[in-house]
One Martini backbone bead per residue (centre of mass of N, CA, C, O) as a GRO file, in nm:
protein
  451
    1MET     BB    1  -1.317   0.297   2.051
    2THR     BB    2  -1.148   0.021   2.106
    3ARG     BB    3  -0.985  -0.204   1.902
    4ARG     BB    4  -0.913  -0.556   1.886
    5TYR     BB    5  -0.832  -0.613   1.565
    6PHE     BB    6  -0.825  -0.352   1.414
    7GLY     BB    7  -0.637  -0.140   1.227
    8THR     BB    8  -0.509   0.061   0.974
    9ASP     BB    9  -0.485  -0.242   0.797
   10GLY     BB   10  -0.659  -0.425   0.937
   11ILE     BB   11  -0.547  -0.740   1.019
   12ARG     BB   12  -0.250  -0.788   1.230
   13GLY     BB   13   0.022  -1.040   1.267
   14LEU     BB   14   0.142  -1.309   1.410
   15SER     BB   15   0.154  -1.613   1.323
   16ASN     BB   16  -0.034  -1.804   1.549
   17LYS     BB   17  -0.120  -1.531   1.679
   18HIS     BB   18  -0.292  -1.322   1.837
   19PRO     BB   19  -0.517  -1.267   1.573
   20MET     BB   20  -0.342  -1.474   1.370
   21THR     BB   21  -0.569  -1.711   1.345
   22ALA     BB   22  -0.783  -1.952   1.248
   23GLU     BB   23  -1.011  -1.879   1.440
   24VAL     BB   24  -1.035  -1.579   1.370
   25ALA     BB   25  -1.069  -1.611   1.065
   26MET     BB   26  -1.335  -1.765   1.080
   27LYS     BB   27  -1.487  -1.536   1.233
   28VAL     BB   28  -1.455  -1.326   1.017
   29GLY     BB   29  -1.614  -1.476   0.802
   30MET     BB   30  -1.877  -1.492   0.963
   31ALA     BB   31  -1.914  -1.191   1.025
   32ALA     BB   32  -1.886  -1.064   0.739
   33GLY     BB   33  -2.089  -1.248   0.600
   34ASN     BB   34  -2.333  -1.165   0.774
   35LEU     BB   35  -2.324  -0.854   0.719
   36PHE     BB   36  -2.333  -0.910   0.383
   37HIS     BB   37  -2.615  -1.073   0.425
   38THR     BB   38  -2.821  -0.925   0.195
   39GLY     BB   39  -3.083  -1.040   0.072
   40GLY     BB   40  -3.189  -1.290  -0.183
   41HIS     BB   41  -2.927  -1.340  -0.297
   42ARG     BB   42  -2.636  -1.473  -0.395
   43HIS     BB   43  -2.352  -1.481  -0.209
   44ARG     BB   44  -2.017  -1.324  -0.239
   45VAL     BB   45  -1.656  -1.403  -0.222
   46VAL     BB   46  -1.325  -1.285  -0.246
   47ILE     BB   47  -0.996  -1.460  -0.238
   48GLY     BB   48  -0.676  -1.350  -0.160
   49LYS     BB   49  -0.307  -1.386  -0.185
   50ASP     BB   50  -0.006  -1.451  -0.094
   51THR     BB   51   0.316  -1.638  -0.014
   52ARG     BB   52   0.266  -1.725   0.260
   53LEU     BB   53   0.251  -1.993   0.458
   54SER     BB   54  -0.016  -1.895   0.625
   55CYS     BB   55  -0.228  -1.872   0.390
   56TYR     BB   56  -0.347  -2.152   0.388
   57MET     BB   57  -0.476  -2.143   0.668
   58LEU     BB   58  -0.646  -1.877   0.635
   59GLU     BB   59  -0.805  -1.955   0.385
   60ALA     BB   60  -0.952  -2.201   0.507
   61ALA     BB   61  -1.086  -2.047   0.741
   62LEU     BB   62  -1.245  -1.842   0.574
   63LEU     BB   63  -1.398  -2.044   0.405
   64ALA     BB   64  -1.552  -2.171   0.643
   65GLY     BB   65  -1.688  -1.914   0.744
   66PHE     BB   66  -1.844  -1.825   0.489
   67THR     BB   67  -1.998  -2.093   0.420
   68SER     BB   68  -2.147  -2.116   0.707
   69VAL     BB   69  -2.324  -1.835   0.617
   70GLY     BB   70  -2.382  -1.858   0.285
   71MET     BB   71  -2.115  -1.813   0.115
   72ASP     BB   72  -1.964  -1.772  -0.177
   73VAL     BB   73  -1.638  -1.878  -0.300
   74PHE     BB   74  -1.361  -1.702  -0.453
   75LEU     BB   75  -1.057  -1.828  -0.563
   76LEU     BB   76  -0.737  -1.673  -0.662
   77GLY     BB   77  -0.491  -1.677  -0.513
   78PRO     BB   78  -0.210  -1.537  -0.605
   79MET     BB   79  -0.264  -1.182  -0.553
   80PRO     BB   80  -0.301  -0.871  -0.577
   81THR     BB   81  -0.467  -0.642  -0.407
   82PRO     BB   82  -0.588  -0.483  -0.658
   83ALA     BB   83  -0.715  -0.741  -0.781
   84VAL     BB   84  -0.921  -0.791  -0.560
   85ALA     BB   85  -1.069  -0.523  -0.587
   86MET     BB   86  -1.143  -0.557  -0.887
   87LEU     BB   87  -1.289  -0.846  -0.864
   88THR     BB   88  -1.511  -0.761  -0.677
   89ARG     BB   89  -1.649  -0.591  -0.894
   90SER     BB   90  -1.650  -0.782  -1.146
   91LEU     BB   91  -1.805  -1.027  -0.971
   92ARG     BB   92  -2.021  -0.906  -0.781
   93ALA     BB   93  -1.936  -0.883  -0.494
   94ASP     BB   94  -1.980  -0.831  -0.141
   95LEU     BB   95  -1.672  -0.924  -0.099
   96GLY     BB   96  -1.325  -0.869  -0.004
   97VAL     BB   97  -1.008  -1.064   0.031
   98MET     BB   98  -0.682  -1.011   0.185
   99ILE     BB   99  -0.388  -1.209   0.235
  100SER     BB  100  -0.171  -0.988   0.414
  101ALA     BB  101   0.155  -0.803   0.510
  102SER     BB  102   0.293  -0.698   0.270
  103HIS     BB  103   0.618  -0.578   0.373
  104ASN     BB  104   0.649  -0.793   0.563
  105ARG     BB  105   0.729  -1.055   0.704
  106TYR     BB  106   0.641  -1.388   0.674
  107ASP     BB  107   0.536  -1.423   0.989
  108ASP     BB  108   0.339  -1.234   0.894
  109ASN     BB  109  -0.013  -1.127   0.888
  110GLY     BB  110  -0.329  -1.057   0.703
  111ILE     BB  111  -0.660  -0.880   0.687
  112LYS     BB  112  -0.839  -0.760   0.409
  113LEU     BB  113  -1.125  -0.550   0.342
  114PHE     BB  114  -1.387  -0.527   0.087
  115ASP     BB  115  -1.612  -0.378  -0.078
  116PRO     BB  116  -1.810  -0.389  -0.362
  117ASP     BB  117  -1.618  -0.132  -0.474
  118GLY     BB  118  -1.308  -0.186  -0.351
  119TYR     BB  119  -1.311  -0.073  -0.064
  120LYS     BB  120  -1.223  -0.011   0.229
  121LEU     BB  121  -1.337  -0.035   0.524
  122SER     BB  122  -1.487   0.112   0.760
  123ASP     BB  123  -1.480   0.168   1.090
  124ASP     BB  124  -1.776   0.091   1.144
  125MET     BB  125  -1.767  -0.186   1.003
  126GLU     BB  126  -1.540  -0.306   1.178
  127ARG     BB  127  -1.699  -0.289   1.444
  128GLU     BB  128  -1.925  -0.481   1.362
  129ILE     BB  129  -1.742  -0.726   1.322
  130GLU     BB  130  -1.631  -0.739   1.610
  131LYS     BB  131  -1.898  -0.804   1.747
  132LEU     BB  132  -1.938  -1.079   1.592
  133ILE     BB  133  -1.680  -1.223   1.676
  134ASP     BB  134  -1.777  -1.214   1.995
  135ALA     BB  135  -1.995  -1.388   1.929
  136ALA     BB  136  -2.192  -1.647   1.893
  137THR     BB  137  -2.139  -1.859   1.630
  138THR     BB  138  -2.412  -2.020   1.620
  139ASP     BB  139  -2.583  -1.756   1.537
  140LEU     BB  140  -2.451  -1.749   1.224
  141LEU     BB  141  -2.555  -2.000   1.112
  142THR     BB  142  -2.667  -2.183   0.861
  143VAL     BB  143  -2.842  -2.380   0.682
  144PRO     BB  144  -2.766  -2.659   0.508
  145ASP     BB  145  -2.887  -2.556   0.222
  146ASP     BB  146  -2.697  -2.268   0.248
  147ILE     BB  147  -2.430  -2.357   0.203
  148GLY     BB  148  -2.145  -2.280   0.065
  149ARG     BB  149  -1.933  -2.241  -0.211
  150ALA     BB  150  -1.632  -2.337  -0.393
  151THR     BB  151  -1.424  -2.141  -0.627
  152ARG     BB  152  -1.188  -2.140  -0.878
  153VAL     BB  153  -1.028  -1.874  -1.049
  154GLU     BB  154  -0.863  -1.931  -1.342
  155SER     BB  155  -0.882  -1.617  -1.475
  156ALA     BB  156  -0.751  -1.402  -1.284
  157GLN     BB  157  -0.478  -1.331  -1.414
  158GLU     BB  158  -0.581  -1.244  -1.694
  159ARG     BB  159  -0.769  -1.019  -1.597
  160TYR     BB  160  -0.552  -0.840  -1.466
  161ILE     BB  161  -0.363  -0.803  -1.705
  162GLU     BB  162  -0.567  -0.661  -1.888
  163TYR     BB  163  -0.630  -0.429  -1.701
  164ALA     BB  164  -0.341  -0.312  -1.683
  165LYS     BB  165  -0.293  -0.264  -1.989
  166ARG     BB  166  -0.551  -0.059  -2.020
  167THR     BB  167  -0.407   0.192  -1.872
  168LEU     BB  168  -0.290   0.251  -2.126
  169PRO     BB  169  -0.251   0.400  -2.391
  170LYS     BB  170  -0.342   0.364  -2.692
  171ASN     BB  171  -0.094   0.172  -2.864
  172LEU     BB  172   0.099   0.138  -2.630
  173LYS     BB  173   0.435   0.026  -2.612
  174LEU     BB  174   0.744  -0.167  -2.491
  175ASN     BB  175   0.925  -0.171  -2.719
  176GLY     BB  176   1.280  -0.205  -2.647
  177LEU     BB  177   1.254  -0.263  -2.347
  178ARG     BB  178   1.447  -0.306  -2.052
  179ILE     BB  179   1.315  -0.499  -1.776
  180VAL     BB  180   1.324  -0.500  -1.427
  181ILE     BB  181   1.159  -0.736  -1.205
  182ASP     BB  182   1.054  -0.712  -0.857
  183CYS     BB  183   0.832  -0.936  -0.661
  184ALA     BB  184   0.919  -1.028  -0.361
  185ASN     BB  185   0.802  -1.313  -0.354
  186GLY     BB  186   0.500  -1.251  -0.436
  187ALA     BB  187   0.183  -1.193  -0.567
  188ALA     BB  188   0.327  -1.087  -0.865
  189TYR     BB  189   0.516  -1.320  -0.989
  190LYS     BB  190   0.331  -1.358  -1.255
  191VAL     BB  191   0.173  -1.096  -1.362
  192ALA     BB  192   0.389  -0.875  -1.406
  193PRO     BB  193   0.580  -1.004  -1.620
  194GLU     BB  194   0.353  -1.072  -1.823
  195ALA     BB  195   0.252  -0.786  -1.882
  196LEU     BB  196   0.522  -0.674  -1.991
  197TRP     BB  197   0.558  -0.881  -2.218
  198GLU     BB  198   0.284  -0.826  -2.369
  199LEU     BB  199   0.390  -0.515  -2.422
  200GLY     BB  200   0.711  -0.587  -2.540
  201ALA     BB  201   0.914  -0.651  -2.334
  202GLU     BB  202   1.214  -0.703  -2.182
  203VAL     BB  203   1.235  -0.954  -1.924
  204ILE     BB  204   1.371  -0.936  -1.594
  205LYS     BB  205   1.367  -1.168  -1.324
  206ILE     BB  206   1.296  -1.112  -0.975
  207GLY     BB  207   1.138  -1.238  -0.714
  208VAL     BB  208   0.998  -1.547  -0.843
  209ASP     BB  209   1.060  -1.766  -0.575
  210PRO     BB  210   0.849  -1.881  -0.379
  211ASN     BB  211   0.851  -2.052  -0.028
  212GLY     BB  212   0.695  -1.883   0.224
  213ARG     BB  213   0.978  -1.716   0.345
  214ASN     BB  214   1.089  -1.488   0.106
  215ILE     BB  215   0.920  -1.255   0.149
  216ASN     BB  216   1.093  -0.952   0.138
  217HIS     BB  217   1.382  -1.089   0.118
  218LYS     BB  218   1.607  -0.897  -0.013
  219CYS     BB  219   1.349  -0.756  -0.154
  220GLY     BB  220   1.194  -0.523  -0.311
  221SER     BB  221   1.084  -0.208  -0.206
  222THR     BB  222   1.247  -0.242   0.085
  223ALA     BB  223   1.498  -0.396  -0.103
  224PRO     BB  224   1.653  -0.258  -0.390
  225GLU     BB  225   1.953  -0.356  -0.431
  226ALA     BB  226   1.917  -0.593  -0.630
  227LEU     BB  227   1.796  -0.419  -0.854
  228VAL     BB  228   2.029  -0.227  -0.898
  229ASP     BB  229   2.234  -0.446  -0.982
  230LYS     BB  230   2.070  -0.558  -1.227
  231VAL     BB  231   2.045  -0.304  -1.394
  232ARG     BB  232   2.351  -0.270  -1.432
  233GLU     BB  233   2.423  -0.549  -1.546
  234VAL     BB  234   2.192  -0.534  -1.800
  235ARG     BB  235   2.122  -0.247  -1.894
  236ALA     BB  236   1.865  -0.117  -1.811
  237ASP     BB  237   1.593   0.111  -1.833
  238ILE     BB  238   1.442  -0.040  -1.585
  239GLY     BB  239   1.321  -0.066  -1.246
  240ILE     BB  240   1.088  -0.287  -1.062
  241ALA     BB  241   0.948  -0.262  -0.728
  242LEU     BB  242   0.772  -0.466  -0.526
  243ASP     BB  243   0.566  -0.590  -0.297
  244GLY     BB  244   0.407  -0.853  -0.152
  245ASP     BB  245   0.108  -0.716  -0.270
  246ALA     BB  246   0.152  -0.485  -0.498
  247ASP     BB  247   0.073  -0.171  -0.378
  248ARG     BB  248   0.378  -0.101  -0.434
  249VAL     BB  249   0.651   0.124  -0.560
  250VAL     BB  250   0.985   0.108  -0.702
  251ILE     BB  251   1.226   0.291  -0.880
  252VAL     BB  252   1.485   0.227  -1.130
  253ASP     BB  253   1.709   0.363  -1.307
  254GLU     BB  254   1.959   0.330  -1.553
  255LYS     BB  255   2.175   0.427  -1.314
  256GLY     BB  256   2.059   0.316  -1.019
  257LYS     BB  257   1.838   0.504  -0.919
  258ILE     BB  258   1.622   0.578  -0.669
  259VAL     BB  259   1.258   0.604  -0.684
  260ASP     BB  260   1.004   0.756  -0.536
  261GLY     BB  261   0.673   0.842  -0.485
  262ASP     BB  262   0.702   1.148  -0.526
  263GLN     BB  263   0.814   1.142  -0.815
  264LEU     BB  264   0.584   0.974  -0.938
  265MET     BB  265   0.357   1.178  -0.881
  266ALA     BB  266   0.477   1.403  -1.049
  267VAL     BB  267   0.474   1.261  -1.322
  268ILE     BB  268   0.170   1.191  -1.334
  269ALA     BB  269   0.047   1.469  -1.282
  270GLU     BB  270   0.175   1.620  -1.523
  271SER     BB  271   0.075   1.432  -1.745
  272TRP     BB  272  -0.231   1.454  -1.684
  273HIS     BB  273  -0.249   1.759  -1.706
  274ARG     BB  274  -0.164   1.779  -2.010
  275ARG     BB  275  -0.413   1.568  -2.087
  276GLY     BB  276  -0.671   1.642  -1.902
  277LYS     BB  277  -0.691   1.419  -1.637
  278LEU     BB  278  -0.668   1.598  -1.395
  279ALA     BB  279  -0.811   1.625  -1.088
  280ALA     BB  280  -0.861   1.909  -0.880
  281GLY     BB  281  -0.567   2.043  -0.932
  282GLY     BB  282  -0.421   1.773  -0.802
  283ILE     BB  283  -0.307   1.618  -0.499
  284VAL     BB  284  -0.259   1.343  -0.265
  285ALA     BB  285  -0.089   1.342   0.047
  286THR     BB  286   0.129   1.322   0.303
  287VAL     BB  287   0.318   1.440   0.570
  288MET     BB  288   0.584   1.284   0.437
  289SER     BB  289   0.609   1.445   0.206
  290ASN     BB  290   0.801   1.633   0.024
  291LEU     BB  291   0.848   1.973  -0.013
  292GLY     BB  292   0.946   1.960  -0.307
  293LEU     BB  293   0.678   1.863  -0.426
  294GLU     BB  294   0.500   2.101  -0.345
  295ARG     BB  295   0.665   2.319  -0.495
  296TYR     BB  296   0.650   2.201  -0.777
  297LEU     BB  297   0.344   2.202  -0.812
  298LYS     BB  298   0.309   2.505  -0.771
  299ASP     BB  299   0.485   2.590  -1.022
  300ILE     BB  300   0.254   2.424  -1.216
  301GLY     BB  301  -0.042   2.480  -1.076
  302LEU     BB  302  -0.052   2.279  -0.826
  303SER     BB  303  -0.181   2.087  -0.574
  304MET     BB  304  -0.139   1.980  -0.211
  305ALA     BB  305  -0.272   1.747  -0.013
  306ARG     BB  306  -0.282   1.655   0.334
  307THR     BB  307  -0.239   1.357   0.528
  308PRO     BB  308  -0.231   1.113   0.705
  309VAL     BB  309  -0.092   0.827   0.753
  310GLY     BB  310  -0.233   0.642   0.501
  311ASP     BB  311  -0.422   0.527   0.241
  312ARG     BB  312  -0.711   0.570   0.356
  313TYR     BB  313  -0.681   0.882   0.381
  314VAL     BB  314  -0.627   0.940   0.090
  315VAL     BB  315  -0.885   0.815  -0.029
  316GLU     BB  316  -1.091   0.980   0.130
  317HIS     BB  317  -1.002   1.256   0.010
  318MET     BB  318  -1.041   1.189  -0.285
  319ARG     BB  319  -1.347   1.124  -0.271
  320LYS     BB  320  -1.445   1.395  -0.138
  321HIS     BB  321  -1.266   1.599  -0.362
  322GLY     BB  322  -1.196   1.463  -0.662
  323PHE     BB  323  -0.945   1.302  -0.682
  324ASN     BB  324  -0.699   1.089  -0.898
  325VAL     BB  325  -0.431   1.157  -0.723
  326GLY     BB  326  -0.236   0.951  -0.493
  327GLY     BB  327  -0.008   0.918  -0.195
  328GLU     BB  328   0.313   0.782  -0.110
  329GLN     BB  329   0.649   0.775  -0.060
  330SER     BB  330   0.658   0.448  -0.066
  331GLY     BB  331   0.459   0.384  -0.340
  332HIS     BB  332   0.157   0.436  -0.263
  333ILE     BB  333  -0.053   0.451  -0.544
  334VAL     BB  334  -0.351   0.633  -0.639
  335LEU     BB  335  -0.566   0.563  -0.930
  336SER     BB  336  -0.904   0.624  -0.964
  337ASP     BB  337  -0.950   0.555  -1.269
  338PHE     BB  338  -0.858   0.237  -1.188
  339THR     BB  339  -0.845   0.246  -0.865
  340THR     BB  340  -0.893   0.181  -0.493
  341THR     BB  341  -0.586   0.126  -0.473
  342GLY     BB  342  -0.288   0.035  -0.467
  343ASP     BB  343  -0.069   0.005  -0.777
  344GLY     BB  344   0.236  -0.081  -0.884
  345LEU     BB  345   0.203  -0.155  -1.184
  346VAL     BB  346   0.028   0.083  -1.283
  347SER     BB  347   0.225   0.304  -1.196
  348ALA     BB  348   0.461   0.210  -1.373
  349LEU     BB  349   0.310   0.238  -1.645
  350GLN     BB  350   0.279   0.549  -1.634
  351VAL     BB  351   0.584   0.605  -1.648
  352LEU     BB  352   0.638   0.451  -1.912
  353ALA     BB  353   0.455   0.627  -2.087
  354VAL     BB  354   0.632   0.880  -2.068
  355ALA     BB  355   0.894   0.761  -2.180
  356VAL     BB  356   0.780   0.671  -2.455
  357SER     BB  357   0.639   0.943  -2.553
  358THR     BB  358   0.924   1.117  -2.515
  359GLY     BB  359   1.206   0.948  -2.530
  360LYS     BB  360   1.302   0.937  -2.239
  361PRO     BB  361   1.475   0.874  -1.979
  362VAL     BB  362   1.412   0.789  -1.657
  363SER     BB  363   1.611   0.993  -1.523
  364GLU     BB  364   1.447   1.235  -1.648
  365VAL     BB  365   1.151   1.176  -1.582
  366CYS     BB  366   1.233   1.120  -1.250
  367ASN     BB  367   1.342   1.449  -1.231
  368ARG     BB  368   1.146   1.696  -1.106
  369PHE     BB  369   1.296   1.724  -0.817
  370GLU     BB  370   1.446   1.850  -0.531
  371ARG     BB  371   1.520   1.726  -0.247
  372LEU     BB  372   1.483   1.786   0.067
  373PRO     BB  373   1.609   1.773   0.352
  374GLN     BB  374   1.553   1.460   0.534
  375LEU     BB  375   1.457   1.354   0.875
  376LEU     BB  376   1.423   1.030   1.041
  377LYS     BB  377   1.324   0.942   1.380
  378ASN     BB  378   1.313   0.684   1.627
  379VAL     BB  379   1.139   0.647   1.948
  380ARG     BB  380   1.146   0.442   2.212
  381TYR     BB  381   0.888   0.330   2.443
  382SER     BB  382   0.729   0.192   2.745
  383GLU     BB  383   0.590   0.454   2.878
  384GLY     BB  384   0.363   0.675   2.857
  385ARG     BB  385   0.350   1.039   2.732
  386PRO     BB  386   0.591   1.214   2.586
  387LEU     BB  387   0.425   1.445   2.428
  388GLU     BB  388   0.327   1.572   2.722
  389ASP     BB  389   0.588   1.677   2.786
  390SER     BB  390   0.729   1.981   2.845
  391ARG     BB  391   1.006   1.937   2.702
  392VAL     BB  392   0.891   1.843   2.434
  393ARG     BB  393   0.713   2.086   2.369
  394LYS     BB  394   0.948   2.289   2.372
  395ALA     BB  395   1.115   2.157   2.143
  396ILE     BB  396   0.896   2.186   1.925
  397GLU     BB  397   0.863   2.493   1.935
  398SER     BB  398   1.158   2.559   1.868
  399ALA     BB  399   1.171   2.410   1.595
  400THR     BB  400   0.945   2.563   1.452
  401ALA     BB  401   1.079   2.843   1.471
  402LYS     BB  402   1.345   2.775   1.319
  403LEU     BB  403   1.214   2.688   1.046
  404GLY     BB  404   0.958   2.805   0.961
  405GLN     BB  405   0.951   2.859   0.608
  406ARG     BB  406   1.205   2.639   0.561
  407GLY     BB  407   1.004   2.413   0.685
  408ARG     BB  408   0.929   2.089   0.847
  409LEU     BB  409   0.718   1.929   1.106
  410VAL     BB  410   0.688   1.577   1.225
  411ILE     BB  411   0.488   1.441   1.490
  412ARG     BB  412   0.444   1.082   1.561
  413PRO     BB  413   0.282   0.814   1.645
  414SER     BB  414   0.267   0.498   1.620
  415GLY     BB  415   0.017   0.254   1.521
  416THR     BB  416   0.205  -0.031   1.608
  417GLU     BB  417   0.418   0.115   1.800
  418PRO     BB  418   0.638   0.232   2.065
  419LEU     BB  419   0.661   0.518   1.880
  420ILE     BB  420   0.843   0.810   1.790
  421ARG     BB  421   0.811   1.025   1.515
  422VAL     BB  422   1.083   1.223   1.372
  423MET     BB  423   1.031   1.494   1.139
  424ALA     BB  424   1.245   1.678   0.908
  425GLU     BB  425   1.250   1.968   0.683
  426GLY     BB  426   1.480   2.159   0.459
  427ASP     BB  427   1.718   2.380   0.336
  428ASP     BB  428   1.876   2.312   0.612
  429GLU     BB  429   2.046   2.039   0.706
  430LYS     BB  430   2.161   2.119   0.983
  431LEU     BB  431   1.894   2.213   1.109
  432VAL     BB  432   1.740   1.951   1.080
  433SER     BB  433   1.926   1.784   1.260
  434THR     BB  434   1.902   1.954   1.518
  435VAL     BB  435   1.591   1.938   1.571
  436VAL     BB  436   1.568   1.633   1.583
  437ASN     BB  437   1.774   1.580   1.814
  438ASP     BB  438   1.632   1.753   2.027
  439ILE     BB  439   1.367   1.588   2.035
  440VAL     BB  440   1.483   1.309   2.090
  441GLU     BB  441   1.613   1.385   2.358
  442ALA     BB  442   1.349   1.470   2.500
  443VAL     BB  443   1.207   1.195   2.477
  444LYS     BB  444   1.416   1.029   2.630
  445ASN     BB  445   1.393   1.187   2.897
  446ALA     BB  446   1.091   1.133   2.938
  447THR     BB  447   1.114   0.826   2.945
  448ALA     BB  448   1.311   0.805   3.183
  449LYS     BB  449   1.123   0.946   3.387
  450ALA     BB  450   0.884   0.741   3.365
  451ALA     BB  451   1.072   0.491   3.457
   0.00000   0.00000   0.00000
């Protein structure tokens, strides 16, 4: 069944345009609050947000919706997505809500929902909420005596900072390290620099002056160039770039080289394996992770399971099969010993722990394997189903045969845009380029034919 509101990561869209309007947000609060309003106890929901201008509007609308159906609301203010998930559990809430569009532009926004254990809601639960959103809202309202209250959690930042610090091995400090942190003018602009400073580091901050419109703008994990320049300028030991809601991270080493999520997973997996902490004998990654990572893990006796793109699929596989390390090439890394979703700060701390304990520079710590040549191209289409075209299927079959055991091919439609994503990787860079271009050309021809 096609869903009207929820996509692959909650509800998302352009602010003040359906479905990202105050009206829909209020109905989401009423619907989700009603669905989780079971039992005789006083029900509660925690709401966090990033720094987008539209967060004020959506927060107020959600607050109205939840209180109108009898739920008490705990307002966290600007907080990372993983902090919302953690505080949902810590405060024994029935539901958690994060208002954010993650790494998107400021004029987008989104609503992510978490269950009482801090995990994103299942598809079935989201469908139930959609049914209630479209129902008559008057049927969901509680009686006057049961209208909910709203409370601002003044200790939210301190609680998350302490939680993040305690993910490090006992007595490990960051004394003597010079760290540049880029918070993308987003949700972690206060908590991330403070946590690093309390751990003993010298902290240089950028991307910590949100104005409602500059979140992710030429900063953060999707635009780490400013971080690279600052690391080189101040001769820092490491640079850490978070995204708008701080659930992903990109590292820059002391030489100014950008380190992606694949390398970070390799560092954490090997470290945890040596310490006897790695569960299930490997990690979970997506189809987009580099083949070099898979080969490296195999060489040290570890496995790598692949899932479709999206952290929810990674987490589902981790929970089902008992893994405690998983993530995406983008830097969305899930460490289930600590978190239920990606946490950029906690992931960075695990890498820093390896650097401190070994005494090695980040450039050495984060150079676990050589990436295989990888090429990704997107092809936009207006109508039809180009992947079903015979010429496209033939091009894919030919590319698969050419790569053989020397590479990988991933063809997938975007979940949010009319795009076909064509990715190949392998030992032969020229061959990788050839097969990608052949498929892209076939998709373009199929699209032109459909038009």
